[in-house]
C-alpha positions as semicolon CSV with decimal commas, in nm:
position;residue;x (nm);y (nm);z (nm)
1;M;-12,726;-2,509;6,557
2;L;-12,883;-2,715;6,320
3;L;-13,197;-2,906;6,385
4;S;-13,320;-3,214;6,248
5;S;-13,657;-3,275;6,142
6;S;-13,814;-3,424;6,493
7;G;-13,611;-3,151;6,650
8;A;-13,761;-2,864;6,488
9;T;-14,083;-3,011;6,572
10;D;-14,040;-3,081;6,906
11;T;-13,908;-2,727;6,953
12;C;-14,221;-2,569;6,742
13;N;-14,455;-2,780;6,923
14;G;-14,333;-2,656;7,278
15;F;-14,335;-2,274;7,131
16;V;-14,675;-2,307;6,987
17;D;-14,788;-2,511;7,339
18;A;-14,668;-2,182;7,529
19;L;-14,900;-2,007;7,322
20;D;-15,198;-2,096;7,422
21;A;-15,468;-1,869;7,526
22;G;-15,216;-1,572;7,424
23;F;-15,236;-1,275;7,203
24;V;-15,114;-1,187;6,842
25;W;-15,072;-0,830;6,929
26;F;-14,946;-0,505;6,685
27;H;-14,794;-0,223;6,708
28;T;-14,685;0,101;6,574
29;A;-14,309;0,196;6,481
30;V;-14,263;0,352;6,851
31;D;-14,507;0,083;6,999
32;A;-14,781;0,184;7,070
33;E;-15,059;-0,070;7,059
34;V;-15,268;-0,087;6,785
35;A;-15,480;-0,450;6,864
36;K;-15,416;-0,712;7,044
37;C;-15,589;-1,031;6,937
38;P;-15,669;-1,348;7,185
39;M;-15,612;-1,660;7,076
40;N;-15,805;-1,930;7,162
41;A;-15,728;-2,190;7,481
42;T;-15,546;-2,447;7,215
43;A;-15,468;-2,220;6,915
44;F;-15,247;-2,422;6,715
45;G;-15,252;-2,761;6,551
46;P;-14,948;-2,971;6,591
47;S;-14,637;-2,923;6,426
48;V;-14,521;-3,117;6,127
49;A;-14,151;-3,100;6,045
50;G;-14,105;-2,793;6,236
51;V;-14,420;-2,626;6,092
52;A;-14,725;-2,586;6,299
53;P;-15,081;-2,442;6,163
54;M;-15,310;-2,183;6,390
55;L;-15,592;-2,385;6,393
56;V;-15,884;-2,328;6,142
57;V;-16,119;-2,254;6,425
58;S;-15,897;-2,014;6,605
59;V;-15,963;-1,670;6,396
60;V;-15,895;-1,396;6,674
61;E;-15,970;-1,045;6,640
62;D;-15,980;-0,706;6,818
63;G;-16,252;-0,524;6,738
64;T;-16,142;-0,231;6,962
65;T;-15,825;-0,151;6,798
66;T;-15,625;0,182;6,880
67;A;-15,616;0,462;6,555
68;G;-15,248;0,416;6,404
69;I;-15,024;0,229;6,132
70;I;-14,908;-0,127;6,172
71;D;-14,513;-0,143;6,175
72;H;-14,488;-0,504;6,330
73;G;-14,621;-0,780;6,581
74;H;-14,580;-1,002;6,892
75;L;-14,677;-1,327;6,969
76;A;-14,704;-1,342;7,327
77;K;-14,829;-1,546;7,616
78;S;-15,136;-1,548;7,840
79;D;-14,932;-1,347;8,103
80;N;-14,833;-1,066;7,840
81;T;-14,473;-1,187;7,770
82;L;-14,346;-1,149;7,426
83;A;-14,201;-1,464;7,236
84;S;-14,166;-1,342;6,920
85;K;-14,156;-1,058;6,653
86;M;-14,280;-1,025;6,331
87;T;-14,266;-0,808;6,020
88;C;-14,593;-0,677;5,886
89;G;-14,653;-0,522;5,595
90;V;-14,886;-0,515;5,269
91;G;-14,777;-0,777;5,029
92;S;-14,492;-0,848;5,227
93;G;-14,360;-0,946;5,561
94;E;-14,477;-1,266;5,806
95;V;-14,786;-1,097;5,857
96;Q;-14,931;-0,952;5,528
97;F;-15,231;-0,697;5,540
98;S;-15,416;-0,523;5,297
99;S;-15,380;-0,172;5,496
100;L;-15,128;-0,113;5,771
101;T;-15,342;0,172;5,866
102;F;-15,654;0,107;6,170
103;G;-15,855;0,389;6,275
104;A;-16,007;0,370;6,617
105;G;-16,282;0,074;6,657
106;E;-16,185;-0,079;6,343
107;I;-16,171;-0,474;6,356
108;L;-15,859;-0,646;6,285
109;R;-15,864;-1,012;6,239
110;V;-15,616;-1,258;6,229
111;T;-15,723;-1,574;5,992
112;S;-15,411;-1,768;5,915
113;L;-15,086;-1,767;6,103
114;T;-14,805;-2,076;6,106
115;V;-14,521;-2,090;6,305
116;A;-14,204;-2,244;6,147
117;W;-13,905;-2,393;6,254
118;T;-13,612;-2,485;6,029
119;A;-13,491;-2,808;5,992
120;T;-13,233;-2,954;5,827
121;A;-13,056;-3,301;5,737
122;I;-12,810;-3,358;5,971
123;T;-12,494;-3,582;5,933
């Protein structure tokens, strides 16, 4: 299915609105939780052409990380329902880190996050 710019915008807005007060969650390769960062009640700005940035005031963090090596992340709704899966890496991936290895009690901070739906010209 191809989405027009307005369709991508509407879809993206609905998706990010469902994430308000949700979580950015990070797991190891065997799905053990490393960090669970709570998002603010209004986590993302409005979508423009299918792209919605996390609001600058919405920097989220978890200061009670569990020791582990992050393999992937999720965006989850406030009831812990998973909404998406994200790749994680050092210098690559949808979420980028300076190191994927976290010790117990380290702070994991998400300072920037963008959700995007691809729009195309429909003829």
